[in-house]
ZAMARGU-4260 file (C-alpha; in steps of 0.2 Angstrom, whole numbers, plus 5000, padded with zeros to 4 digits):
<rodrens>
0) 5013/5919/5222 | 5004/5929/5209 | 4982/5937/5208 | 4983/5927/5192 | 4990/5909/5200
5) 4976/5910/5212 | 4962/5912/5198 | 4969/5900/5188 | 4968/5887/5202 | 4955/5893/5214
10) 4940/5889/5197 | 4926/5889/5211 | 4931/5907/5220 | 4934/5901/5237 | 4945/5916/5237
15) 4930/5929/5239 | 4922/5915/5251 | 4938/5918/5263 | 4937/5936/5260 | 4920/5938/5263
20) 4921/5929/5281 | 4916/5943/5292 | 4900/5945/5284 | 4895/5928/5285 | 4897/5930/5303
25) 4886/5944/5302 | 4874/5935/5293 | 4874/5918/5305 | 4872/5933/5319 | 4856/5938/5311
30) 4850/5921/5309 | 4852/5919/5327 | 4844/5934/5333 | 4830/5928/5323 | 4826/5913/5331
35) 4811/5910/5338 | 4807/5897/5353 | 4792/5891/5361 | 4795/5877/5368 | 4800/5874/5387
40) 4818/5869/5387 | 4823/5868/5407 | 4821/5849/5409 | 4836/5847/5396 | 4851/5837/5407
45) 4863/5835/5389 | 4865/5841/5373 | 4871/5831/5358 | 4876/5839/5343 | 4872/5827/5327
50) 4883/5830/5312 | 4896/5827/5302 | 4913/5836/5293 | 4908/5855/5291 | 4892/5852/5300
55) 4899/5846/5316 | 4913/5858/5317 | 4898/5870/5327 | 4895/5855/5341 | 4915/5856/5342
60) 4917/5873/5345 | 4904/5874/5359 | 4909/5858/5367 | 4929/5866/5366 | 4925/5884/5368
65) 4913/5885/5382 | 4915/5868/5390 | 4917/5877/5405 | 4900/5888/5405 | 4885/5878/5396
70) 4877/5872/5410 | 4873/5854/5404 | 4886/5842/5394 | 4887/5842/5376 | 4891/5827/5368
75) 4896/5829/5346 | 4890/5813/5339 | 4898/5809/5322 | 4889/5792/5319 | 4872/5784/5313
80) 4868/5779/5329 | 4866/5788/5345 | 4872/5786/5362 | 4863/5776/5376 | 4861/5789/5388
85) 4851/5802/5374 | 4833/5801/5378 | 4820/5811/5384 | 4830/5823/5392 | 4841/5826/5376
90) 4842/5841/5368 | 4848/5835/5349 | 4853/5848/5338 | 4854/5838/5322 | 4864/5848/5310
95) 4866/5845/5291 | 4871/5858/5280 | 4863/5850/5263 | 4849/5842/5274 | 4855/5825/5265
100) 4871/5818/5275 | 4866/5799/5276 | 4873/5797/5296 | 4864/5811/5302 | 4846/5806/5296
105) 4850/5791/5304 | 4852/5800/5319 | 4836/5811/5318 | 4827/5796/5315 | 4835/5787/5333
110) 4831/5803/5339 | 4812/5805/5335 | 4811/5785/5341 | 4819/5789/5357 | 4809/5803/5362
115) 4823/5819/5362 | 4819/5835/5360 | 4824/5840/5342 | 4832/5858/5333 | 4838/5856/5317
120) 4850/5868/5309 | 4850/5866/5289 | 4849/5875/5271 | 4837/5862/5264 | 4836/5845/5260
125) 4826/5831/5267 | 4831/5835/5285 | 4823/5853/5282 | 4807/5844/5276 | 4807/5831/5289
130) 4808/5846/5302 | 4794/5857/5295 | 4781/5843/5293 | 4785/5835/5309 | 4784/5851/5320
135) 4803/5853/5323 | 4812/5870/5328 | 4822/5874/5311 | 4837/5886/5308 | 4837/5888/5290
140) 4855/5894/5284 | 4861/5900/5265 | 4863/5889/5253 | 4876/5889/5239 | 4892/5883/5250
145) 4903/5870/5253 | 4898/5865/5272 | 4917/5866/5279 | 4914/5885/5271 | 4899/5888/5283
150) 4906/5886/5299 | 4899/5903/5304 | 4881/5897/5300 | 4884/5880/5311 | 4890/5890/5324
155) 4885/5906/5329 | 4864/5904/5327 | 4868/5889/5338 | 4877/5899/5353 | 4863/5912/5351
160) 4851/5897/5352 | 4859/5891/5367 | 4859/5909/5375 | 4839/5909/5373 | 4833/5894/5378
165) 4844/5895/5395 | 4860/5885/5394 | 4872/5902/5389 | 4876/5916/5393 | 4875/5931/5379
170) 4890/5932/5366 | 4883/5946/5357 | 4897/5956/5363 | 4913/5943/5360 | 4902/5939/5342
175) 4905/5957/5338 | 4924/5957/5342 | 4925/5942/5331 | 4916/5949/5317 | 4929/5964/5318
180) 4944/5954/5319 | 4941/5941/5304 | 4937/5961/5293 | 4955/5965/5300 | 4964/5947/5297
185) 4956/5947/5278 | 4963/5962/5273 | 4981/5954/5278 | 4977/5936/5273 | 4968/5942/5256
190) 4985/5950/5250 | 4997/5936/5243 | 5013/5947/5248 | 5030/5944/5258 | 5022/5951/5272
195) 5004/5938/5273 | 5010/5926/5286 | 4995/5912/5281 | 5005/5912/5262 | 5023/5911/5271
200) 5015/5896/5283 | 5009/5888/5267 | 5024/5889/5257 | 5035/5881/5272 | 5024/5867/5272
205) 5024/5865/5254 | 5031/5846/5250 | 5033/5843/5270 | 5020/5834/5281 | 5012/5844/5293
210) 5008/5838/5311 | 4997/5851/5322 | 4998/5852/5342 | 4988/5861/5354 | 4982/5860/5372
215) 4967/5848/5375 | 4955/5861/5380 | 4957/5879/5370 | 4966/5876/5354 | 4958/5859/5351
220) 4945/5864/5340 | 4958/5875/5328 | 4968/5860/5330 | 4956/5848/5321 | 4948/5862/5309
225) 4967/5866/5301 | 4970/5848/5299 | 4953/5845/5290 | 4954/5861/5280 | 4974/5855/5274
230) 4964/5837/5270 | 4950/5846/5260 | 4956/5862/5253 | 4975/5856/5248 | 4969/5840/5245
235) 4986/5833/5256 | 4987/5825/5273 | 4989/5831/5291 | 4988/5824/5307 | 4990/5831/5324
240) 4987/5829/5343 | 4985/5838/5359 | 4994/5838/5375 | 4995/5833/5390 | 4990/5818/5381
245) 5003/5815/5366 | 5017/5818/5379 | 5011/5800/5386 | 5014/5791/5368 | 5019/5801/5354
250) 5032/5810/5360 | 5042/5793/5361 | 5038/5792/5342 | 5050/5806/5339 | 5065/5794/5339
255) 5066/5783/5323 | 5065/5785/5304 | 5076/5799/5307 | 5073/5803/5288 | 5053/5803/5288
260) 5056/5815/5303 | 5066/5828/5293 | 5049/5828/5281 | 5038/5834/5294 | 5033/5851/5299
265) 5025/5855/5316 | 5015/5867/5319 | 5012/5873/5338 | 4995/5880/5341 | 4994/5890/5360
270) 4983/5901/5368 | 4988/5915/5380 | 4977/5906/5394 | 4984/5888/5393 | 4987/5881/5409
275) 5004/5886/5415 | 5007/5866/5417 | 5004/5866/5398 | 5015/5879/5392 | 5028/5870/5403
280) 5025/5853/5393 | 5024/5865/5377 | 5041/5871/5379 | 5049/5853/5382 | 5041/5845/5367
285) 5046/5858/5356 | 5065/5858/5362 | 5065/5838/5360 | 5057/5840/5342 | 5067/5855/5334
290) 5081/5847/5332 | 5072/5832/5321 | 5058/5841/5312 | 5060/5851/5298 | 5055/5863/5305
295) 5043/5871/5320 | 5028/5886/5317 | 5021/5893/5334 | 5006/5902/5331 | 4994/5911/5346
300) 4978/5919/5342 | 4975/5937/5347 | 4959/5942/5354 | 4952/5949/5370 | 4941/5933/5371
305) 4943/5915/5368 | 4931/5915/5355 | 4940/5928/5347 | 4957/5919/5347 | 4951/5903/5342
310) 4941/5910/5326 | 4960/5920/5324 | 4968/5900/5322 | 4954/5895/5311 | 4954/5908/5300
315) 4972/5908/5299 | 4973/5889/5296 | 4960/5891/5283 | 4970/5903/5272 | 4985/5891/5274
320) 4975/5877/5267 | 4969/5890/5252 | 4987/5896/5249 | 4993/5878/5250 | 4979/5872/5236
325) 4987/5884/5226 | 5005/5879/5227 | 5000/5862/5222 | 4989/5867/5208 | 4975/5863/5214
330) 4956/5870/5215 | 4953/5869/5233 | 4935/5868/5231 | 4929/5850/5224 | 4930/5835/5235
335) 4929/5821/5223 | 4936/5806/5232 | 4921/5812/5243 | 4909/5813/5231 | 4915/5797/5223
340) 4912/5789/5240 | 4895/5793/5243 | 4892/5788/5224 | 4896/5771/5229 | 4887/5771/5245
345) 4869/5773/5235 | 4874/5759/5224 | 4862/5744/5227
</rodrens>
């Protein structure tokens, strides 16, 4: 792949957004450090993060990466309505990058009606106006990104906020290591040559159907993120599942339709701290699948902390999806079918 090919199809310059991801994290860190908390949240018994698509990913990361650390349950709500337990003892994080997401605005209205404590994360739109007019704490993040490209802004201010209100230990040192790791990876992944593992993986996926497997509690969010990025950036279907659950159902599906199975490439995500039981299950599962699939690629995140390793996987997947889009001669940024759907929903 040449720089010319990238420039030919990357009309909205996602390449530069990916290259500067470490700078986005640093800015998101600074936004988080600047949050001023005046309300008492000690009575909160659960946290509900409301958002859709890229705006919900921050909640997913908190739920996945820090599920054994956050002192109250964290629930990610991708819907118009709230779960029945949400009430006066709940903290609602209302996250909408544009500030105009239909489902999220509906959840905000229901949270307000239910007497929930509310904090908003947005770059503007109706949500920011509501928060400002109704005296809600508003975390303002920069405009100008696709929501899926603003993952740092939806996550890092959130974990700093949770530390400030007493639900999570400080992750300041881990954040600095993530910034350093992303800066290193940017240099590796931004060179479209034969040493680039993200490009090599995209070349393997090209013309195939990617299925992504991971553990359920350490790499599941990287799994979800990679599938969504392949969907939105490469405009290509991708599916996935988690262990051990898929061992109780999906694994049996690897039997019939052998010609179809030969068009599937499996990306197996792992973490060094996966349970021994999960590692054994993965090994047996891949032994069963390898003779049937087009290929199996095993990918492990690198880093001292789980946060660093998860972002290592996420960033790798972002670059894979970008290069896959270029291989398909597609601009990775526009999401025309989503925009069409939204326009049809607004018709009377």
